[in-house]
C-alpha positions in Angstrom: 110.6 -13.9 -16.7 108.4 -15.7 -14.1 108.3 -12.3 -12.2 104.8 -12.9 -10.8 105.3 -16.7 -10.4 108.0 -16.7 -7.8 106.0 -15.1 -5.0 102.2 -14.7 -4.7 101.0 -12.2 -2.1 104.2 -12.8 -0.1 104.0 -16.6 -0.3 107.2 -18.0 -1.9 106.6 -20.8 -4.5 108.6 -24.0 -4.4 111.3 -24.8 -7.0 109.1 -27.6 -8.2 106.2 -25.2 -8.9 108.5 -22.7 -10.6 110.0 -25.5 -12.8 106.5 -26.6 -13.8 105.5 -22.9 -14.6 108.6 -22.5 -16.7 107.9 -25.8 -18.5 104.3 -24.6 -19.3 105.6 -21.3 -20.6 108.2 -23.0 -22.8 105.6 -25.5 -24.1 103.3 -22.6 -25.2 106.2 -20.7 -26.8 107.1 -23.8 -28.8 103.6 -24.5 -29.8 102.3 -21.0 -30.5 105.4 -18.9 -31.2 106.9 -15.8 -29.7 105.5 -12.5 -30.8 107.2 -10.4 -28.1 108.9 -8.3 -30.8 105.7 -7.6 -32.8 104.4 -4.0 -32.7 100.6 -4.3 -32.4 98.5 -1.3 -33.4 94.7 -0.9 -33.0 91.5 0.6 -34.4 88.1 0.9 -32.9 85.2 -0.9 -34.5 81.5 -0.4 -34.3 79.5 -3.5 -33.3 75.7 -3.6 -33.6 75.1 -5.3 -30.3 77.8 -3.5 -28.3 76.6 -0.2 -29.7 73.5 -0.6 -27.5 75.9 -0.4 -24.6 77.8 2.6 -25.9 80.8 0.3 -26.5 83.5 0.1 -29.2 85.4 -3.1 -30.1 89.2 -3.0 -30.2 90.6 -4.6 -33.3 93.9 -4.7 -35.1 94.5 -1.6 -37.4 95.4 2.0 -37.1 93.9 5.2 -35.6 92.4 4.2 -32.3 91.8 7.3 -30.2 91.2 7.2 -26.5 90.0 9.9 -24.1 90.1 10.4 -20.3 86.7 8.8 -20.3 87.8 5.6 -21.9 87.4 2.4 -19.8 88.8 -0.8 -21.1 86.8 -4.0 -20.6 89.3 -6.9 -20.8 87.7 -10.3 -21.4 87.8 -13.6 -23.3 85.3 -15.7 -25.1 85.2 -18.8 -22.9 81.7 -20.0 -22.9 79.2 -17.2 -22.5 79.8 -16.2 -18.9 82.8 -13.8 -19.2 81.2 -12.1 -22.2 78.0 -11.6 -20.2 79.8 -10.1 -17.2 81.8 -7.9 -19.6 78.5 -6.6 -21.0 77.3 -5.8 -17.5 80.5 -3.8 -16.9 80.2 -2.0 -20.2 76.6 -1.2 -19.6 77.2 0.3 -16.1 80.3 2.1 -17.3 78.2 3.9 -19.9 75.6 4.7 -17.4 78.3 6.3 -15.2 79.5 8.5 -18.1 82.4 6.4 -19.4 83.3 5.2 -22.9 83.8 1.5 -22.7 86.2 -0.3 -25.1 85.8 -4.0 -25.6 89.2 -5.8 -25.4 88.7 -9.6 -26.1 92.1 -11.2 -25.8 90.7 -14.3 -27.6 89.9 -12.3 -30.8 93.4 -11.4 -32.1 94.1 -14.6 -34.1 97.6 -13.6 -35.1 98.8 -13.2 -31.6 100.5 -15.7 -29.2 98.0 -14.5 -26.6 94.9 -15.5 -28.6 96.5 -18.8 -29.7 97.1 -19.8 -26.0 93.6 -18.8 -24.9 91.9 -20.5 -27.8 93.7 -23.7 -27.2 92.8 -23.7 -23.5 89.2 -22.7 -24.3 88.8 -25.7 -26.6 90.1 -28.0 -23.9 87.7 -26.5 -21.3 84.7 -26.8 -23.7 85.5 -30.4 -24.4 85.8 -31.1 -20.7 82.4 -29.5 -20.0 80.7 -31.6 -22.7 82.4 -34.8 -21.6 81.5 -34.2 -18.0 77.8 -34.3 -19.0 78.3 -37.5 -21.0 80.5 -39.6 -18.6 79.8 -39.8 -14.9 83.2 -41.4 -14.4 85.0 -38.6 -16.1 83.0 -36.1 -14.2 83.6 -37.7 -10.8 87.3 -38.6 -11.2 88.6 -35.7 -13.2 86.3 -32.7 -14.0 84.7 -32.1 -10.6 88.1 -32.4 -8.7 89.8 -30.1 -11.3 87.1 -27.4 -11.1 86.8 -27.4 -7.3 90.3 -28.3 -6.0 92.7 -28.3 -9.0 92.1 -24.7 -9.9 92.1 -23.8 -6.2 95.8 -24.4 -5.7 98.3 -21.6 -5.5 100.6 -23.6 -7.7 98.0 -23.3 -10.5 98.3 -19.5 -10.3 102.0 -19.8 -10.4 101.8 -21.5 -13.8 99.1 -19.2 -15.0 101.1 -16.1 -14.3 104.0 -17.6 -16.4 101.5 -18.1 -19.3 100.1 -14.6 -19.0 103.6 -13.2 -19.5 103.3 -14.4 -23.1 100.0 -12.4 -23.5 101.3 -9.0 -22.3 102.8 -7.8 -25.6 99.4 -7.6 -27.2 98.5 -4.8 -24.8 101.7 -2.9 -24.6 100.7 -0.1 -27.1 97.5 0.8 -25.2 97.6 3.7 -22.7 98.5 2.2 -19.3 96.9 4.9 -17.1 93.3 4.4 -18.2 90.9 2.2 -16.1 90.9 -1.4 -17.1 88.2 -3.9 -15.9 88.9 -7.6 -16.5 86.2 -10.2 -16.3 88.6 -13.2 -16.5 91.9 -13.6 -14.8 94.1 -13.8 -18.0 93.1 -10.3 -19.2 93.9 -9.1 -15.7 97.2 -10.8 -15.5 98.2 -9.8 -19.0 97.4 -6.1 -18.2 99.5 -6.2 -15.1 102.4 -7.7 -17.0 102.0 -5.1 -19.7 102.2 -2.3 -17.1 98.6 -1.1 -16.6 98.2 0.7 -13.3 94.4 0.8 -12.7 93.4 -2.9 -13.2 90.3 -4.3 -11.5 90.0 -8.1 -11.7 86.3 -8.9 -11.4 86.1 -12.5 -10.1 83.1 -14.4 -11.4 82.8 -17.4 -9.0 81.6 -17.8 -5.5 84.2 -20.5 -4.7 87.6 -19.1 -3.8 90.3 -20.4 -6.3 93.8 -19.3 -6.9 92.9 -19.6 -10.6 91.3 -16.1 -10.3 94.3 -14.3 -8.7 96.0 -11.4 -10.5 98.4 -9.8 -8.0 98.8 -6.1 -8.7 95.1 -5.7 -9.6 92.2 -4.8 -7.2 90.1 -8.0 -7.0 86.4 -7.7 -6.6 83.9 -10.4 -5.5 80.1 -10.7 -5.5 79.6 -12.4 -2.1 80.6 -11.8 1.5 81.6 -15.5 2.0 83.9 -15.5 -1.0 85.5 -12.3 0.1 86.7 -14.0 3.3 87.8 -17.1 1.5 89.9 -15.0 -0.9 91.3 -12.8 1.8 92.6 -15.8 3.7 93.6 -17.7 0.5 91.6 -20.5 2.0 92.7 -24.0 1.0 95.0 -22.8 -1.7 97.9 -24.6 -0.3 97.0 -27.3 2.2 100.5 -28.1 3.2 101.3 -24.7 4.8 99.9 -21.6 6.3 99.6 -18.8 3.8 100.0 -15.0 4.2 96.6 -13.4 3.4 95.8 -10.9 0.6 96.9 -7.4 1.7 94.3 -4.9 2.8 92.3 -3.4 -0.1 93.3 -6.1 -2.6 90.0 -7.9 -2.3 86.8 -5.8 -2.3 83.1 -6.9 -2.0 80.9 -5.1 -4.5 77.7 -7.1 -4.9 76.4 -8.8 -8.1 77.6 -7.8 -11.5 74.3 -6.9 -13.3 73.7 -4.7 -16.4 72.3 -1.2 -15.9 69.3 -2.0 -18.1 68.3 -4.8 -15.9 68.8 -3.0 -12.6 67.1 0.4 -13.4 63.7 -1.1 -14.4 63.8 -4.1 -12.1 60.7 -3.0 -10.1 58.7 -2.6 -13.3 59.8 -6.1 -14.7 59.1 -7.7 -11.3 55.6 -6.2 -11.1 54.8 -7.8 -14.5 56.0 -11.1 -13.2 53.9 -10.9 -10.1 50.9 -9.8 -12.2 51.3 -12.9 -14.4 51.4 -15.2 -11.4 48.5 -13.6 -9.6 46.3 -13.6 -12.6 47.0 -17.2 -13.7 48.8 -16.3 -16.9 51.2 -18.6 -18.7 54.5 -18.8 -16.8 57.4 -18.0 -19.1 60.5 -20.2 -18.8 63.8 -19.0 -20.3 66.2 -21.9 -21.1 69.8 -21.0 -21.7 72.2 -23.5 -23.2 75.7 -22.6 -22.2 78.5 -21.5 -24.5 80.1 -24.9 -24.4 76.9 -26.5 -25.7 76.7 -28.9 -22.7 73.6 -30.4 -21.0 71.6 -31.0 -24.2 69.9 -34.1 -22.8 69.0 -32.4 -19.6 67.4 -29.5 -21.4 65.5 -31.9 -23.7 64.0 -33.6 -20.6 63.0 -30.3 -19.1 61.3 -29.3 -22.4 59.4 -32.6 -22.5 58.2 -32.1 -18.9 56.9 -28.6 -19.8 55.2 -29.6 -23.1 51.8 -30.5 -21.5 51.7 -27.1 -19.7 52.6 -25.3 -22.9 49.9 -27.1 -24.9 47.4 -26.2 -22.1 48.4 -22.5 -22.4 49.8 -22.6 -18.8 53.5 -22.2 -19.8 55.6 -20.7 -22.5 59.2 -21.5 -23.4 62.0 -19.2 -24.6 65.0 -21.3 -25.7 68.3 -19.7 -26.4 70.9 -22.1 -27.9 73.4 -19.3 -28.4 75.6 -19.9 -31.4 75.1 -23.6 -31.4 72.8 -24.4 -34.3 73.7 -28.1 -34.0 72.3 -28.0 -30.4 69.0 -26.8 -31.8 68.9 -29.5 -34.4 69.7 -32.1 -31.7 67.0 -30.8 -29.5 64.4 -31.1 -32.3 65.4 -34.7 -32.8 65.0 -35.4 -29.1 61.7 -33.4 -28.9 59.9 -33.5 -32.3 57.3 -31.0 -31.1 60.0 -28.3 -31.3 59.6 -28.5 -35.1 56.6 -26.2 -34.8 58.4 -23.6 -32.6 58.8 -19.9 -33.6 62.5 -19.6 -34.5 64.8 -16.5 -34.8 67.9 -17.7 -36.6 70.6 -15.1 -37.2 68.1 -12.3 -37.2 69.0 -10.2 -34.1 67.0 -7.2 -35.2 63.7 -9.1 -35.3 64.6 -11.2 -32.2 65.3 -8.0 -30.2 62.0 -6.5 -31.3 60.1 -9.6 -30.4 61.8 -9.7 -26.9 60.9 -6.1 -26.3 57.2 -6.7 -27.3 57.1 -9.8 -25.1 57.8 -7.6 -22.0 54.4 -6.0 -22.1 52.5 -8.3 -24.6 51.7 -11.9 -25.1 54.4 -14.6 -25.9 52.6 -18.0 -26.2 54.0 -21.3 -27.2 57.7 -22.0 -27.8 60.2 -19.5 -29.2 63.8 -20.4 -30.0 66.8 -18.2 -30.6 70.1 -19.0 -32.4 72.7 -16.5 -33.6 76.1 -17.2 -35.2 77.2 -13.8 -33.9 78.5 -14.4 -30.4 77.4 -10.9 -29.2 73.8 -11.5 -30.3 73.9 -15.0 -28.9 74.8 -13.8 -25.5 72.9 -10.5 -25.3 69.5 -11.9 -26.4 69.3 -13.8 -23.1 69.7 -10.4 -21.3 66.8 -9.0 -23.3 64.7 -12.1 -22.8 65.2 -12.1 -19.0 63.1 -9.0 -18.7 60.1 -10.8 -20.4 60.6 -14.1 -18.5 59.3 -15.4 -15.2 61.8 -18.2 -14.6 65.4 -18.5 -15.8 66.4 -22.2 -16.1 70.1 -22.4 -15.9 73.1 -24.1 -14.3 74.5 -22.0 -11.4 77.1 -20.2 -13.3 77.4 -16.4 -13.9 73.6 -16.3 -14.3 73.2 -17.3 -10.7 73.7 -13.6 -9.8 71.1 -12.1 -12.0 67.8 -10.6 -10.6 65.3 -13.0 -12.0 63.7 -16.0 -10.3 66.0 -18.9 -11.2 65.5 -22.7 -11.4 69.0 -24.1 -11.0 69.7 -27.3 -12.8 72.8 -29.5 -12.4 76.1 -27.6 -12.3 79.0 -28.2 -14.8 82.1 -28.1 -12.7 82.3 -28.2 -8.9 83.0 -24.4 -8.5 79.4 -23.6 -9.7 77.8 -25.4 -6.8 78.3 -22.3 -4.6 76.4 -20.0 -7.0 73.2 -21.9 -6.3 73.9 -22.0 -2.6 74.3 -18.3 -2.5 71.1 -17.6 -4.5 69.1 -20.0 -2.5 70.2 -18.3 0.7 69.3 -14.9 -0.8 65.9 -16.2 -1.9 66.1 -15.2 -5.5 66.7 -18.7 -6.9 65.9 -22.4 -6.1 68.4 -24.8 -4.6 70.2 -26.9 -7.3 67.9 -29.7 -8.4 69.1 -33.1 -9.5 68.4 -34.3 -13.0 65.3 -36.4 -13.4 62.5 -36.6 -10.8 63.6 -33.7 -8.6 63.8 -31.3 -11.7 60.3 -32.4 -12.8 58.9 -32.0 -9.2 60.3 -28.4 -9.0 58.7 -27.5 -12.4 55.4 -28.9 -11.0 55.8 -26.8 -7.9 56.5 -23.6 -9.8 53.5 -24.3 -12.0 51.0 -25.2 -9.3 52.0 -23.1 -6.2 51.9 -19.4 -6.8 53.5 -18.5 -3.5 56.9 -19.9 -4.7 57.3 -17.4 -7.5 55.8 -14.6 -5.4 58.3 -15.3 -2.7 61.2 -15.3 -5.2 60.1 -12.0 -6.6 59.7 -10.5 -3.2 63.2 -11.4 -2.3 64.5 -9.9 -5.5 62.9 -6.6 -4.6 64.4 -6.7 -1.1 67.8 -7.5 -2.6 67.5 -4.6 -5.0 66.6 -2.2 -2.2 69.7 -3.3 -0.3 71.9 -2.6 -3.3 72.8 -6.2 -3.9 72.7 -5.9 -7.7 74.9 -2.8 -7.9 78.2 -4.7 -8.2 79.1 -3.7 -11.8 78.7 0.0 -10.9 81.0 -0.5 -8.0 83.6 -2.2 -10.1 83.6 0.6 -12.6 83.9 3.2 -9.8 86.9 1.3 -8.3 88.7 1.2 -11.7 88.0 4.9 -12.3 89.2 5.8 -8.8 85.8 7.1 -7.7 
């Protein structure tokens, strides 16, 4: 036990850190049980949303068959971000001729693995919500944890010990097939289980030891983060660290779905046409998987209402699988009561999003799906029909659509907005209140802002910036 905790990329961990890692492991064993003797078997399930990506879902059962074209996409439901990146990997894997299999370690409720992840996810979601309600909690705990706490090599030491308890769930899967992980726990679990072709697709632009899975090939979306990870920058401020070995960290570019990349010129041309011809600008508002930032989104909607009533703006609001968030927004903004709403009707919502790409989409349209796959993927479909994505600078910071960045949730997200602003495909991060309203007014009144953002997106596309998911799949497949 603690095999991967004792030494991380040649850097020995202290007895104190190892004791803490062992204590964490024992705490989880006591709380969630030990399933190391259980023999997990699997089946493959069709999923209406994943089917669009040529992807099967791995579930408990019997009879799962894999081929030499199978590619595992290891992920967890923690907010929407890791699911969204996984969808990008599955989409590009299919486009490259592979058969993606969706492996969500947070979906096997009987396993110790899922119990650990679910417990940690609940804590993280709670912290995200509290950070938006309490400035003191955010300043003294949440921001430092997300920017510096998760950055420490000692954090990875404990995480590796926890991941040992997740490995048994994967032991009956073929170990020599390519495996792409979009969160560090699926990557660590696969390494502990004996997988030999693991790619750990790091989501953030701020180097943190949280994301390390020694034994995997790590990929990163930005050049600056590549160097930060290579040097293990700031991961132990009390000593000099040995760097990651050659080839262990690879720059790929942004993780974006095949469907968004292949028709990007066409979608951008429609955005430019709407700007040049004075058509209503379409704002896509995405409420994150933790359901945070409700008050901020309400204020943005109120700021845009006069423009909507004047026919100069249109709103697409996706509250994911949080119906309570939609109800709260309606209380805060009564005008939302007359919105067009797609509630648990993915088929109609998908058709509407497709029609909106080339047709009209006036007023306010809202989307809410209890099914997590529909809740996440409808944003991808709506992006193609939208002019501005209003989002915190999380995983969506890397998508090829003009972005208005609102306040981050967790200090690690700051660097997503900085990266996008430097590339020119998104705004800088705007502060809540007047600065947000001023940016909305600027986007509404000055056509050259959106024209410049779209021009930068096309330049980035030509440079291959949005091809990261293809490159990750190629790495895992050995191409």
